[in-house]
C-alpha positions as CSV (number, residue, x, y, z in Angstrom):
1,M,-17.4,-2.1,11.7
2,A,-17.3,-3.3,8.1
3,R,-16.1,-6.8,7.4
4,E,-13.6,-7.6,4.6
5,S,-15.1,-9.6,1.7
6,E,-11.9,-11.6,1.3
7,E,-9.3,-13.2,3.5
8,M,-6.5,-10.8,4.3
9,Q,-2.8,-11.4,5.0
10,S,-0.9,-9.2,7.5
11,V,2.5,-8.2,6.2
12,T,5.3,-6.7,8.3
13,I,8.1,-4.7,6.6
14,R,11.0,-2.8,8.0
15,V,11.6,0.7,6.7
16,P,13.6,3.6,8.1
17,K,11.6,5.6,10.6
18,E,12.4,8.9,8.9
19,L,11.3,7.5,5.5
20,Y,8.1,6.2,6.9
21,A,7.3,9.5,8.6
22,E,8.0,11.5,5.4
23,Y,5.9,9.0,3.3
24,K,3.0,9.3,5.8
25,V,3.1,13.1,5.6
26,A,3.2,13.1,1.8
27,L,0.2,10.8,1.7
28,M,-1.8,12.8,4.3
29,E,-1.3,15.9,2.1
30,Q,-2.9,13.9,-0.7
31,G,-5.7,12.6,1.5
32,K,-4.4,9.0,1.3
33,I,-3.8,6.3,3.9
34,V,-0.5,4.3,4.0
35,T,-2.2,0.9,4.1
36,Y,-4.4,1.6,1.2
37,D,-1.6,3.2,-0.8
38,I,0.6,0.1,-0.4
39,R,-2.2,-2.2,-1.2
40,K,-3.0,-0.2,-4.4
41,Y,0.7,-0.3,-5.4
42,M,0.8,-4.1,-4.9
43,N,-2.3,-4.5,-7.0
44,D,-0.8,-2.3,-9.8
45,V,2.4,-4.5,-9.8
46,V,0.3,-7.7,-10.2
47,E,-1.9,-6.2,-12.9
48,N,1.1,-4.9,-14.9
49,H,2.7,-8.3,-14.5
50,K,-0.4,-10.0,-15.9
51,K,-0.3,-7.6,-18.9
52,G,3.4,-8.5,-19.5
53,Q,4.7,-5.1,-18.4
54,K,7.5,-4.5,-15.9
């Protein structure tokens, strides 16, 4: 098992079950994983903030 190179934070969010199920199906069709997609989104938000964008 690979070890993470940085300390990680677990985050729990509440979303409607149907929304989560549909989101997961949409990502599977694109060959993506929910955790990695959310992590990428969070990183994009931070990077855009650093660049002064919304």
